[in-house]
Each structure stands twice: as C-alpha cells, then as structure tokens.
N, C-alpha and C positions, 0 to 999 in steps of 0.2 A: 273193397279195403285191400290194400297191398299189405301183405305179410310174408316177412322173411325169416326163415329157420336159421339158427345157429347149428355148426357141427356138434355143439354140446348137447343139442336136443334130440331126443329119440322119441319125441310123440307126434302124433298126427298134426296136420294143420287144421282139421277141423275141431280138435279137442280146444286148441289154443284160441281159435275163431270163438268157440263157444264162450271159454270164461272172459273173453274182451267183450263180447256181445252183451254179458251178464255184469259187467266191471260197475255198474250204477245201482245194481239191485243185490249183488251178493257181495262176499268177501269181508275180512276182517279190516277195519281202518288201521292203517298203520302211522299214515301222516295225512292230514288234510290242510294244504294252504289255499293260498287264495289262487295261486296260479296252476299248481300241480298239487296232485294227491297220490298216495300209494297204498295200496291194499294187498293183504296175504291171502293166497288161494292154496287148495290142495290140488295137487296135479299127480295123480295115482300115487297118494301117499306121502306124496314129497311136497314141503312147503315152498310156494315161489312168490316173489314180489310182481305186482304189475304197477307201473308208474304210468300215471295219463298225464299227458300234457295237455292244457286246454287249448281252445281255438285261440292263435295268437292275434295280434293288433291287425288293421287293416293292411298296412304296408307288410307285415311279415307272411299274411296269407298268400300274396303274391311271391315274395321272395322265398318261401319254401316250397311253394309250388313249382317253381320254375327255375330258381338260381342258387339255392343254397340248401343242403341236407337239413332235415328236421332234427330238432334235439334228440328224438327217439332214435333216429339212426344214428346220429354221431355217438351217442351213449352207447349203441349196439357196436358200432366200429372200435371206439376207442377202446371197450372192453375186451375185444379180442386182441387188439395191439398189445395191452397191457398185459393181458395171459401170455402172449407170444414172447414178451421180455422179463417173464418170471415175476411179474409183480401181480400181487394179490387184488382181486377185485371177486364180487359174487360173479360167478358164471353166467354168461349171457345165454339166453334160451332164443329170444325173438324180437323183433319190432314189427308195430303195424302202423300205417298212415291211412286216414280218411281223406279222400280228395274229392274235388268236382272238377269240372273241365277248365275251369279258370280259377280255382283257389284252393288254398291248403285248410283243412279243418283239423282236427285233433289225431293225437298221435299217441301211442303207447310202447313203453320198453318193459320186456319181460325178462327177469333175472332169477336164479337161485335165490330163496330167503336163506340168509346166514346169521346164525346166532353169535352173540358178542358178550364180551364181558363189559366193556367201556367203549367212550371215545376220547379224544384229545380234549373234549368240553370238561371230562371229568376232572383231567389234571389241573384245569384253571380253575375251575370253582371248588375243589377241595384238596388243597396243599397238604392234607394229611394222608391222602389216598395211598395206600400201602405199596410201598417200591415206587413212589412217584417220580423220584429222579431217574432210577433204574429205566424205568418206562419211556421217560422222555429222552433220554439219549438213545434207547433202541428206536425210538420214533425219528430221532434226527438222522441215525444210520439208514433208516429206512427213506427217509427224504433225500439224503445224499444219493442213494440208488436210484432211485426217480431221477435225479440230474444226470447221474453218469450214464442212464439209458437215453438221457435226451428227451426226457418228459417233462413238460412244463404245466403243471396242475393248475389252473387259474384258479379254482376253487378249492384250493388249500387251506379249509377254515376248519375251525373247532369239531363240526360234527359230522364231517365229510371222510373222516378216517375210522373205520371199525377196528378193535383192537380185542383180540383172543389172547387170554393168558392159559399158557401150558406148561405148568411146573417150572416156573422162573423164564421160559420162552416165550417170546411176544410174536403174534402175526399181526400183519397189519393189511387192510383191504380198503382200497379206494371206491367210495361211492358218490353218487351225482357227477356224473362224469362227462356231460356235454360240452364243457369248456374246457380243451387242452391245447396245447401246440406240442409237436413233436421236432424237437430241433436241438444243436447245440446249444447248450446254457453257459455264458460267460460266467465271471463271479459276480457281478452287479445282478444279473437276473436271479441266481442262486439265491443271493440274499434277500432279495425283494420278495421271491417265493415264500418266505417265513412271515410277510410281514401282518399276514391276516389271522394269525392264529392265536397270540394272546398278548394283552396289554401290560403284562407284568414283567418287569425288568429281571427280576431274578430267574424268571424260566428263560426268558433270551438268553441270558448269561451263561445258562447250562447248555442250551442248543449251540450257542455259538462257539465254548469250549468244546463240544463234543464233535463240531462240524470241523473246527480249526486241525483238530487231530487227522481228520481224514483226508483232507486236502494239504496238510503240511504248510499252514499259514500260521503266523503270531495270533493267538486268541483275541488279542486286542483289536487286531485291525477286523477281524471277523465280526466280534461284538459291535464295533462303533458302525459297522455299514449295515449290520441286521438290525441294529436298533435305531439306526436313522431311518430306514424304510418302514418298519414298526411305529415308530412315532408319527411319520407322515400318515399313514394309513389310520390311525387314532385320530387324528386331528379331522382327517376328511370324514371320518364316521360321527364325532361328535358334531360337526358342522352341519351334517345331512340331518342327523338325530333333532337338532335343535330347529331346523328350518322345519321339518315336519310338525313338530310340535307348535309352532307359530301358525302353520297352515290351520291345524285343527282348531286352534284358538280363534 
C-alpha cells in the first residue's frame, strides 16, 4: 500500500495504516454509496473521515495504475491547493492506494471530520430556513471567490458545500473534491458552474443578482445566462432519470 501523509498530519504512518486496514470492520458509517463509502474514526481524540473509493472498472484499473492520478490522490492534492488559496475544505491528512504489478485496486482519502450546520441542499428543500436569502447570497460570494482564484469545482452540487453558521457569519467548506479544474474562467464557464445547484428559479434570481454586483454586469444578463445553463442541466437530469426508470421497468 502506498501511503502519503499531508503536512497537516502529525501522526505516524503506522497509526493511519492501522485505521485503513480496519476500515471495513470498524468506524462509524457517515455515507454508504454503491461506489464509495465514508466512515468516521477517532485519531487520538480527534474525529477524522476516511473515504473509501472502491475498485474501479477494468479500464480504469489500468488507467489509474499507469496514466492518471487516482480519485484519492486528486482529492488530497486538490484539498492542499484549495487551502493554499484560502478556500475552505476539511484539512487533508493522507491518501492511500492499493495496487498490484499491473492494476489499480482500491484507494482511500483521509481528512479531518468537520461539524457543520447545513449544506446548500437545505436551502433548496426548505425555503423557510432561517436567513435563507442571506446564506444564499454569502454562498454566491463564496462561489465568486472560487472563480476569482481560478477554481472550477465540477461537482458544485447541493451536498458538496458544508456551511457553518457563526453569529451571522457563514463559513463554507468544499467536499467531494476529486473533480476540479484550475484555470482562468470566462463569464460562460462561471455561469455554467451554477447549473447543478437548484432547479428553483427564485434561487437562481437571488444568486444572479448577487453575482452581478460582484462582476459589475447587468443582473438581467447574469440571470439569463445562469438560468439557461440551469435549465439545460435540469433537462438532461430529467431525461436521464426517465431513462433509468424505463430500464428498471
């Protein structure tokens, strides 16, 4: 097993290796998906998360072994990059990979466990959430900071930003980091980056209004483009959902 520790980690490799070795027998389940799962562990009195990326398909066992960084390594590298830019994300601790001579197997990303009050999803599902609009505008300013720092978060979706509320101040932390680009973003790409967040037009109107102030463009122009990409994404999402339903039938 290849194990790389972050500068933020002050524990021994052997301790981290032991937690990974016991991943399937110990730990508190935080998320259990078909492809990946996350568990909470105790590391000398501190809560940490270990995300297990399952063995990829046949093609990717070769791709990740020889040609491309694994999801775990990308999560680790991107977390360090975000922190260097002053963008919130749980502190990376380590990543680990299991490989054979000719194939990639499973991998793990280890980070601090962060307590939070809500995610963007709560703003979508509960329009009456206290200070809903103020949080939404602060989230928009956070997204603008991402764009100004050249961060294109490809999984900018409702569950992937953790939000802490502190006496009227809002702190935002990105998670699920393995799909990102770091490059200068033009207006179109910035607007498209909002497309996965919400199907609600009134929420897009608020985000467009706040973003327009930040880039000194007419809010009508910003809304039109932001809503165009949102509508496109929702159409594709519904089409894919209907297709899956037909396959099940």
